[in-house]
Each structure stands twice: as structure tokens, then as C-alpha cells.
C-alpha positions as protocol buffer text, in pm:
chain_id: "A"
residue {
  index: 1
  type: MET
  ca { x: 11623 y: 14066 z: -15386 }
}
residue {
  index: 2
  type: THR
  ca { x: 11426 y: 14389 z: -15350 }
}
residue {
  index: 3
  type: MET
  ca { x: 11076 y: 14441 z: -15479 }
}
residue {
  index: 4
  type: ARG
  ca { x: 11215 y: 14684 z: -15735 }
}
residue {
  index: 5
  type: SER
  ca { x: 11460 y: 14420 z: -15868 }
}
residue {
  index: 6
  type: ILE
  ca { x: 11184 y: 14161 z: -15891 }
}
residue {
  index: 7
  type: PHE
  ca { x: 10968 y: 14408 z: -16083 }
}
residue {
  index: 8
  type: LEU
  ca { x: 11249 y: 14487 z: -16330 }
}
residue {
  index: 9
  type: LEU
  ca { x: 11327 y: 14117 z: -16382 }
}
residue {
  index: 10
  type: SER
  ca { x: 10959 y: 14043 z: -16451 }
}
residue {
  index: 11
  type: CYS
  ca { x: 10946 y: 14324 z: -16707 }
}
residue {
  index: 12
  type: LEU
  ca { x: 11252 y: 14187 z: -16886 }
}
residue {
  index: 13
  type: LEU
  ca { x: 11107 y: 13835 z: -16900 }
}
residue {
  index: 14
  type: LEU
  ca { x: 10782 y: 13968 z: -17044 }
}
residue {
  index: 15
  type: LEU
  ca { x: 10969 y: 14186 z: -17291 }
}
residue {
  index: 16
  type: PHE
  ca { x: 11160 y: 13896 z: -17442 }
}
residue {
  index: 17
  type: SER
  ca { x: 10887 y: 13637 z: -17412 }
}
residue {
  index: 18
  type: PRO
  ca { x: 10826 y: 13467 z: -17752 }
}
residue {
  index: 19
  type: ARG
  ca { x: 10458 y: 13440 z: -17667 }
}
residue {
  index: 20
  type: LEU
  ca { x: 10421 y: 13816 z: -17677 }
}
residue {
  index: 21
  type: TYR
  ca { x: 10629 y: 13844 z: -17993 }
}
residue {
  index: 22
  type: PRO
  ca { x: 10533 y: 13549 z: -18215 }
}
residue {
  index: 23
  type: GLN
  ca { x: 10734 y: 13477 z: -18527 }
}
residue {
  index: 24
  type: THR
  ca { x: 10579 y: 13628 z: -18841 }
}
residue {
  index: 25
  type: CYS
  ca { x: 10506 y: 13344 z: -19083 }
}
residue {
  index: 26
  type: GLN
  ca { x: 10485 y: 13414 z: -19456 }
}
residue {
  index: 27
  type: VAL
  ca { x: 10285 y: 13226 z: -19718 }
}
residue {
  index: 28
  type: LEU
  ca { x: 10441 y: 13260 z: -20063 }
}
residue {
  index: 29
  type: VAL
  ca { x: 10122 y: 13207 z: -20267 }
}
residue {
  index: 30
  type: LYS
  ca { x: 9986 y: 13558 z: -20333 }
}
residue {
  index: 31
  type: GLU
  ca { x: 9620 y: 13453 z: -20323 }
}
residue {
  index: 32
  type: LEU
  ca { x: 9670 y: 13301 z: -19976 }
}
residue {
  index: 33
  type: GLN
  ca { x: 9842 y: 13600 z: -19819 }
}
residue {
  index: 34
  type: GLY
  ca { x: 9643 y: 13761 z: -19539 }
}
residue {
  index: 35
  type: GLU
  ca { x: 9600 y: 13551 z: -19227 }
}
residue {
  index: 36
  type: TYR
  ca { x: 9798 y: 13243 z: -19134 }
}
residue {
  index: 37
  type: THR
  ca { x: 9790 y: 13012 z: -18834 }
}
residue {
  index: 38
  type: GLY
  ca { x: 9999 y: 12701 z: -18799 }
}
residue {
  index: 39
  type: GLY
  ca { x: 10352 y: 12569 z: -18818 }
}
residue {
  index: 40
  type: CYS
  ca { x: 10640 y: 12797 z: -18904 }
}
residue {
  index: 41
  type: LYS
  ca { x: 11006 y: 12751 z: -18999 }
}
residue {
  index: 42
  type: LYS
  ca { x: 11252 y: 13030 z: -19070 }
}
residue {
  index: 43
  type: GLY
  ca { x: 10969 y: 13276 z: -19122 }
}
residue {
  index: 44
  type: LEU
  ca { x: 10781 y: 13061 z: -19373 }
}
residue {
  index: 45
  type: ALA
  ca { x: 10466 y: 12851 z: -19333 }
}
residue {
  index: 46
  type: HIS
  ca { x: 10586 y: 12499 z: -19265 }
}
residue {
  index: 47
  type: GLY
  ca { x: 10392 y: 12200 z: -19132 }
}
residue {
  index: 48
  type: GLN
  ca { x: 10019 y: 12188 z: -19068 }
}
residue {
  index: 49
  type: GLY
  ca { x: 9845 y: 12524 z: -19107 }
}
residue {
  index: 50
  type: LYS
  ca { x: 9567 y: 12737 z: -19247 }
}
residue {
  index: 51
  type: ALA
  ca { x: 9602 y: 13040 z: -19474 }
}
residue {
  index: 52
  type: ALA
  ca { x: 9335 y: 13284 z: -19586 }
}
residue {
  index: 53
  type: GLY
  ca { x: 9356 y: 13557 z: -19848 }
}
residue {
  index: 54
  type: THR
  ca { x: 9136 y: 13589 z: -20154 }
}
residue {
  index: 55
  type: ASP
  ca { x: 9159 y: 13206 z: -20154 }
}
residue {
  index: 56
  type: THR
  ca { x: 9196 y: 12972 z: -19856 }
}
residue {
  index: 57
  type: TYR
  ca { x: 9403 y: 12662 z: -19792 }
}
residue {
  index: 58
  type: GLU
  ca { x: 9412 y: 12422 z: -19501 }
}
residue {
  index: 59
  type: GLY
  ca { x: 9662 y: 12141 z: -19488 }
}
residue {
  index: 60
  type: HIS
  ca { x: 10035 y: 12087 z: -19497 }
}
residue {
  index: 61
  type: PHE
  ca { x: 10290 y: 12352 z: -19596 }
}
residue {
  index: 62
  type: LYS
  ca { x: 10657 y: 12341 z: -19687 }
}
residue {
  index: 63
  type: ASN
  ca { x: 10879 y: 12648 z: -19714 }
}
residue {
  index: 64
  type: GLY
  ca { x: 10578 y: 12877 z: -19758 }
}
residue {
  index: 65
  type: TYR
  ca { x: 10389 y: 12669 z: -20014 }
}
residue {
  index: 66
  type: PRO
  ca { x: 10107 y: 12412 z: -19994 }
}
residue {
  index: 67
  type: HIS
  ca { x: 10290 y: 12081 z: -19996 }
}
residue {
  index: 68
  type: GLY
  ca { x: 10157 y: 11739 z: -19904 }
}
residue {
  index: 69
  type: LYS
  ca { x: 9788 y: 11685 z: -19840 }
}
residue {
  index: 70
  type: GLY
  ca { x: 9544 y: 11974 z: -19813 }
}
residue {
  index: 71
  type: THR
  ca { x: 9227 y: 12147 z: -19929 }
}
residue {
  index: 72
  type: TYR
  ca { x: 9238 y: 12463 z: -20142 }
}
residue {
  index: 73
  type: ARG
  ca { x: 8928 y: 12681 z: -20192 }
}
residue {
  index: 74
  type: TRP
  ca { x: 8928 y: 12942 z: -20468 }
}
residue {
  index: 75
  type: ALA
  ca { x: 8731 y: 13265 z: -20447 }
}
residue {
  index: 76
  type: ASP
  ca { x: 8489 y: 13138 z: -20713 }
}
residue {
  index: 77
  type: GLY
  ca { x: 8392 y: 12840 z: -20493 }
}
residue {
  index: 78
  type: SER
  ca { x: 8603 y: 12574 z: -20664 }
}
residue {
  index: 79
  type: VAL
  ca { x: 8764 y: 12324 z: -20426 }
}
residue {
  index: 80
  type: TYR
  ca { x: 9058 y: 12085 z: -20462 }
}
residue {
  index: 81
  type: THR
  ca { x: 9136 y: 11823 z: -20198 }
}
residue {
  index: 82
  type: GLY
  ca { x: 9444 y: 11610 z: -20248 }
}
residue {
  index: 83
  type: ASN
  ca { x: 9819 y: 11618 z: -20284 }
}
residue {
  index: 84
  type: TRP
  ca { x: 10035 y: 11925 z: -20348 }
}
residue {
  index: 85
  type: ASN
  ca { x: 10394 y: 11983 z: -20450 }
}
residue {
  index: 86
  type: MET
  ca { x: 10533 y: 12328 z: -20369 }
}
residue {
  index: 87
  type: GLY
  ca { x: 10209 y: 12510 z: -20446 }
}
residue {
  index: 88
  type: LYS
  ca { x: 10097 y: 12296 z: -20740 }
}
residue {
  index: 89
  type: ARG
  ca { x: 9851 y: 12009 z: -20757 }
}
residue {
  index: 90
  type: GLU
  ca { x: 10056 y: 11692 z: -20789 }
}
residue {
  index: 91
  type: GLY
  ca { x: 9945 y: 11334 z: -20734 }
}
residue {
  index: 92
  type: GLU
  ca { x: 9602 y: 11206 z: -20644 }
}
residue {
  index: 93
  type: GLY
  ca { x: 9319 y: 11450 z: -20577 }
}
residue {
  index: 94
  type: THR
  ca { x: 8960 y: 11562 z: -20637 }
}
residue {
  index: 95
  type: TYR
  ca { x: 8856 y: 11895 z: -20792 }
}
residue {
  index: 96
  type: ARG
  ca { x: 8500 y: 12031 z: -20767 }
}
residue {
  index: 97
  type: TYR
  ca { x: 8393 y: 12326 z: -20980 }
}
residue {
  index: 98
  type: MET
  ca { x: 8089 y: 12477 z: -21148 }
}
residue {
  index: 99
  type: LYS
  ca { x: 8039 y: 12465 z: -21524 }
}
residue {
  index: 100
  type: ASN
  ca { x: 7729 y: 12599 z: -21698 }
}
residue {
  index: 101
  type: GLY
  ca { x: 7545 y: 12602 z: -21368 }
}
residue {
  index: 102
  type: ARG
  ca { x: 7628 y: 12240 z: -21287 }
}
residue {
  index: 103
  type: GLU
  ca { x: 7882 y: 12098 z: -21045 }
}
residue {
  index: 104
  type: GLU
  ca { x: 8160 y: 11905 z: -21218 }
}
residue {
  index: 105
  type: LEU
  ca { x: 8398 y: 11661 z: -21054 }
}
residue {
  index: 106
  type: LEU
  ca { x: 8748 y: 11557 z: -21158 }
}
residue {
  index: 107
  type: THR
  ca { x: 8899 y: 11274 z: -20958 }
}
residue {
  index: 108
  type: GLY
  ca { x: 9232 y: 11117 z: -21042 }
}
residue {
  index: 109
  type: ILE
  ca { x: 9595 y: 11208 z: -21097 }
}
residue {
  index: 110
  type: TRP
  ca { x: 9742 y: 11559 z: -21131 }
}
residue {
  index: 111
  type: LYS
  ca { x: 10085 y: 11659 z: -21257 }
}
residue {
  index: 112
  type: ASN
  ca { x: 10234 y: 12009 z: -21250 }
}
residue {
  index: 113
  type: ASN
  ca { x: 9891 y: 12155 z: -21166 }
}
residue {
  index: 114
  type: MET
  ca { x: 9721 y: 11985 z: -21463 }
}
residue {
  index: 115
  type: TYR
  ca { x: 9471 y: 11699 z: -21462 }
}
residue {
  index: 116
  type: VAL
  ca { x: 9626 y: 11388 z: -21619 }
}
residue {
  index: 117
  type: GLY
  ca { x: 9340 y: 11142 z: -21591 }
}
residue {
  index: 118
  type: PRO
  ca { x: 9171 y: 10888 z: -21364 }
}
residue {
  index: 119
  type: LYS
  ca { x: 9377 y: 10690 z: -21117 }
}
residue {
  index: 120
  type: PRO
  ca { x: 9515 y: 10383 z: -21298 }
}
residue {
  index: 121
  type: VAL
  ca { x: 9354 y: 10053 z: -21206 }
}
residue {
  index: 122
  type: PRO
  ca { x: 9625 y: 9797 z: -21125 }
}
residue {
  index: 123
  type: PRO
  ca { x: 9628 y: 9462 z: -21305 }
}
residue {
  index: 124
  type: LYS
  ca { x: 9403 y: 9205 z: -21139 }
}
residue {
  index: 125
  type: ILE
  ca { x: 9451 y: 8831 z: -21106 }
}
residue {
  index: 126
  type: ILE
  ca { x: 9117 y: 8657 z: -21146 }
}
residue {
  index: 127
  type: LYS
  ca { x: 9242 y: 8303 z: -21094 }
}
residue {
  index: 128
  type: LYS
  ca { x: 9580 y: 8148 z: -21014 }
}
residue {
  index: 129
  type: TYR
  ca { x: 9639 y: 7775 z: -20968 }
}
residue {
  index: 130
  type: ASN
  ca { x: 9971 y: 7587 z: -20925 }
}
residue {
  index: 131
  type: ILE
  ca { x: 10165 y: 7908 z: -20996 }
}
residue {
  index: 132
  type: ASN
  ca { x: 10403 y: 8043 z: -20732 }
}
residue {
  index: 133
  type: GLN
  ca { x: 10403 y: 8410 z: -20829 }
}
residue {
  index: 134
  type: VAL
  ca { x: 10275 y: 8651 z: -21093 }
}
residue {
  index: 135
  type: SER
  ca { x: 10417 y: 9001 z: -21133 }
}
residue {
  index: 136
  type: PHE
  ca { x: 10313 y: 9283 z: -21367 }
}
residue {
  index: 137
  type: HIS
  ca { x: 10557 y: 9549 z: -21486 }
}
residue {
  index: 138
  type: LYS
  ca { x: 10467 y: 9847 z: -21703 }
}
residue {
  index: 139
  type: ALA
  ca { x: 10773 y: 9904 z: -21923 }
}
residue {
  index: 140
  type: GLY
  ca { x: 10638 y: 10215 z: -22094 }
}
residue {
  index: 141
  type: GLU
  ca { x: 10361 y: 10352 z: -22311 }
}
residue {
  index: 142
  type: GLY
  ca { x: 10211 y: 10141 z: -22585 }
}
residue {
  index: 143
  type: ASN
  ca { x: 9966 y: 9859 z: -22654 }
}
residue {
  index: 144
  type: GLN
  ca { x: 10155 y: 9537 z: -22592 }
}
residue {
  index: 145
  type: VAL
  ca { x: 10150 y: 9250 z: -22341 }
}
residue {
  index: 146
  type: ILE
  ca { x: 10443 y: 9008 z: -22310 }
}
residue {
  index: 147
  type: LEU
  ca { x: 10419 y: 8681 z: -22116 }
}
residue {
  index: 148
  type: MET
  ca { x: 10737 y: 8543 z: -21957 }
}
residue {
  index: 149
  type: PHE
  ca { x: 10733 y: 8194 z: -21806 }
}
residue {
  index: 150
  type: LYS
  ca { x: 11002 y: 8153 z: -21541 }
}
residue {
  index: 151
  type: GLN
  ca { x: 11133 y: 7889 z: -21305 }
}
residue {
  index: 152
  type: GLY
  ca { x: 11414 y: 7954 z: -21060 }
}
residue {
  index: 153
  type: GLY
  ca { x: 11474 y: 8293 z: -21222 }
}
residue {
  index: 154
  type: MET
  ca { x: 11539 y: 8138 z: -21564 }
}
residue {
  index: 155
  type: ALA
  ca { x: 11314 y: 8074 z: -21862 }
}
residue {
  index: 156
  type: ASN
  ca { x: 11090 y: 7777 z: -21791 }
}
residue {
  index: 157
  type: ALA
  ca { x: 11182 y: 7519 z: -22055 }
}
residue {
  index: 158
  type: SER
  ca { x: 10933 y: 7257 z: -21939 }
}
residue {
  index: 159
  type: ILE
  ca { x: 10610 y: 7432 z: -22049 }
}
residue {
  index: 160
  type: MET
  ca { x: 10376 y: 7185 z: -22220 }
}
residue {
  index: 161
  type: GLU
  ca { x: 10027 y: 7196 z: -22370 }
}
residue {
  index: 162
  type: LEU
  ca { x: 10018 y: 7575 z: -22349 }
}
residue {
  index: 163
  type: MET
  ca { x: 9686 y: 7735 z: -22437 }
}
residue {
  index: 164
  type: ILE
  ca { x: 9616 y: 8108 z: -22427 }
}
residue {
  index: 165
  type: ALA
  ca { x: 9277 y: 8268 z: -22480 }
}
residue {
  index: 166
  type: ALA
  ca { x: 9297 y: 8649 z: -22508 }
}
residue {
  index: 167
  type: ASN
  ca { x: 9009 y: 8887 z: -22569 }
}
residue {
  index: 168
  type: ASN
  ca { x: 9202 y: 9084 z: -22834 }
}
residue {
  index: 169
  type: GLY
  ca { x: 9543 y: 9159 z: -22985 }
}
residue {
  index: 170
  type: ILE
  ca { x: 9773 y: 8986 z: -23234 }
}
residue {
  index: 171
  type: GLU
  ca { x: 9986 y: 8704 z: -23094 }
}
residue {
  index: 172
  type: PHE
  ca { x: 10361 y: 8694 z: -23157 }
}
residue {
  index: 173
  type: ARG
  ca { x: 10647 y: 8478 z: -23027 }
}
residue {
  index: 174
  type: SER
  ca { x: 11010 y: 8566 z: -22966 }
}
residue {
  index: 175
  type: GLY
  ca { x: 11227 y: 8294 z: -22815 }
}
residue {
  index: 176
  type: SER
  ca { x: 11072 y: 8188 z: -22483 }
}
residue {
  index: 177
  type: GLN
  ca { x: 10848 y: 8495 z: -22477 }
}
residue {
  index: 178
  type: ILE
  ca { x: 10491 y: 8503 z: -22602 }
}
residue {
  index: 179
  type: GLY
  ca { x: 10313 y: 8831 z: -22648 }
}
residue {
  index: 180
  type: TYR
  ca { x: 10024 y: 9025 z: -22793 }
}
residue {
  index: 181
  type: GLN
  ca { x: 10055 y: 9351 z: -22985 }
}
residue {
  index: 182
  type: GLN
  ca { x: 9799 y: 9604 z: -23111 }
}
residue {
  index: 183
  type: VAL
  ca { x: 9614 y: 9538 z: -22786 }
}
residue {
  index: 184
  type: THR
  ca { x: 9303 y: 9729 z: -22686 }
}
residue {
  index: 185
  type: PHE
  ca { x: 9266 y: 9766 z: -22310 }
}
residue {
  index: 186
  type: PRO
  ca { x: 9125 y: 9625 z: -22094 }
}
residue {
  index: 187
  type: PHE
  ca { x: 9315 y: 9312 z: -22195 }
}
residue {
  index: 188
  type: GLU
  ca { x: 9197 y: 8981 z: -22053 }
}
residue {
  index: 189
  type: ALA
  ca { x: 9371 y: 8645 z: -22084 }
}
residue {
  index: 190
  type: LYS
  ca { x: 9324 y: 8290 z: -21964 }
}
residue {
  index: 191
  type: ILE
  ca { x: 9634 y: 8067 z: -21970 }
}
residue {
  index: 192
  type: THR
  ca { x: 9654 y: 7694 z: -21909 }
}
residue {
  index: 193
  type: TYR
  ca { x: 9963 y: 7474 z: -21934 }
}
residue {
  index: 194
  type: LYS
  ca { x: 10155 y: 7189 z: -21777 }
}
residue {
  index: 195
  type: THR
  ca { x: 10501 y: 7214 z: -21624 }
}
residue {
  index: 196
  type: TRP
  ca { x: 10730 y: 7019 z: -21395 }
}
residue {
  index: 197
  type: ASN
  ca { x: 10792 y: 7147 z: -21045 }
}
residue {
  index: 198
  type: PRO
  ca { x: 11149 y: 7267 z: -20975 }
}
residue {
  index: 199
  type: LEU
  ca { x: 11255 y: 6919 z: -20852 }
}
residue {
  index: 200
  type: ARG
  ca { x: 11095 y: 6759 z: -21160 }
}
residue {
  index: 201
  type: THR
  ca { x: 10905 y: 6516 z: -20942 }
}
residue {
  index: 202
  type: VAL
  ca { x: 10549 y: 6638 z: -21009 }
}
residue {
  index: 203
  type: LEU
  ca { x: 10383 y: 6746 z: -21332 }
}
residue {
  index: 204
  type: LEU
  ca { x: 10160 y: 7043 z: -21252 }
}
residue {
  index: 205
  type: ASP
  ca { x: 9841 y: 7158 z: -21422 }
}
residue {
  index: 206
  type: CYS
  ca { x: 9858 y: 7540 z: -21413 }
}
residue {
  index: 207
  type: THR
  ca { x: 9593 y: 7805 z: -21471 }
}
residue {
  index: 208
  type: LEU
  ca { x: 9615 y: 8182 z: -21477 }
}
residue {
  index: 209
  type: GLU
  ca { x: 9345 y: 8436 z: -21555 }
}
residue {
  index: 210
  type: PHE
  ca { x: 9410 y: 8811 z: -21537 }
}
residue {
  index: 211
  type: VAL
  ca { x: 9297 y: 9149 z: -21667 }
}
residue {
  index: 212
  type: ILE
  ca { x: 9504 y: 9462 z: -21739 }
}
residue {
  index: 213
  type: THR
  ca { x: 9306 y: 9785 z: -21762 }
}
residue {
  index: 214
  type: GLU
  ca { x: 9569 y: 10057 z: -21798 }
}
residue {
  index: 215
  type: PRO
  ca { x: 9722 y: 10097 z: -22149 }
}
residue {
  index: 216
  type: GLY
  ca { x: 10095 y: 10044 z: -22186 }
}
residue {
  index: 217
  type: ARG
  ca { x: 10372 y: 9799 z: -22269 }
}
residue {
  index: 218
  type: TRP
  ca { x: 10325 y: 9532 z: -22005 }
}
residue {
  index: 219
  type: GLU
  ca { x: 10548 y: 9245 z: -21899 }
}
residue {
  index: 220
  type: VAL
  ca { x: 10376 y: 8960 z: -21715 }
}
residue {
  index: 221
  type: ARG
  ca { x: 10619 y: 8734 z: -21531 }
}
residue {
  index: 222
  type: ILE
  ca { x: 10476 y: 8392 z: -21442 }
}
residue {
  index: 223
  type: GLU
  ca { x: 10692 y: 8198 z: -21194 }
}
residue {
  index: 224
  type: ASN
  ca { x: 10663 y: 7826 z: -21117 }
}
């Protein structure tokens, strides 16, 4: 191969080198359009990256939008760090902003770019004795707590000497279910009872204490 051929081949390699001609990556949020560095897919910001326009964002992108975890800084100095869904705040996050000369802080859950409220506190078991399993299920919005005593997946028919001390609410009974309505949360309850074990060879003294903080229609399944 002559020197001239080698020179021409080198020029062609340089000409078509992707390093010299990087893919242009677009951010689809107008306020972030300007400079972008990071992952790219089909001409759109995708993956980890950083965008700077009138506002700035550093974090994860998807198809040109902030998506996943990241930090967004507005031109007025406000900052949001948390989860995003296609350019909108969605999920858990923290927003810092100035109001009347003071810094304000919103921490909790966001939906469709709007603040919903603090992160819900899950139900907490304070004490559990001679009980195999306790599960909490939020069936919807409301102010009700239903207790379901189970054994082997069926209603426990051997409950004896049942005593329930609740901090508020009106007690009601429906079949094997016992519940409280018109509840004000947090709802706390202490339950004591006796029941046979599944083989009906041992009579167990059982105790359960729990607290539910988040409002709703709750089902508490107590399995022996």
C-alpha cells in the first residue's frame, strides 16, 4: 500500500468517525434546552445525563424527558430532588423554595406534578404474642378498621375470651368480623384472646397491639 493510499484511508476513517460527529441529543422540556451531556437514544436524551437551559436538571432521562430519579433546579432557585415520570414530578421527593423571604420545604408524595401529602406511615405492630402472622390491607379511602381472625385460611371459630381496647371509633360486628367505624387516625388497638392451635392440642393466650396512622378503610388479618 502506497503512502498516498494510507493517507486517503486515514482521511476516510476520520471523516466517518462517530467521535468527530457525535449524535445530537434533544431534550424535550423547553426550559432545559441549551446544553446536554449524557446518554442518548434515537436523538433523544435517554439514561443518565445533565441538561441546562433557563433551568437545569441532572439525573435520569427517558425519551427526552426527566424520568426516574433526578434533581431539577428552576431559574428562581427552587429545587426538587426525587422521582419523575416523563417530565412531571411523580412519586417520592423533596421540594425547596422561597416564600416571603423564608425557605419552605415540602417532602412527601407527588402525583402528576402536584404535591399530594407526606409519605404514608405504614401500620406498626407494637406487640405480637402467639400469633403466626398479621397483615394490613388498605381497601380504599374512609375511616374504618376491620379485624379478621383466621386459621388455616378460614375464619377462626375457636376464639375465646376476646377483649379489644381501641383508642377511638364505634365497634360493630358482622359475622366473624369485628370492626370499628368513624375512626380517627392514628388508630391504636390492643387485642387479647384465647384460641386453640391448628392441631387443637394447645390452648394459646394471644396478644396483639398495633397502630395505624394513615386514614383509610383497613383490613387487619390475624392468623393463628
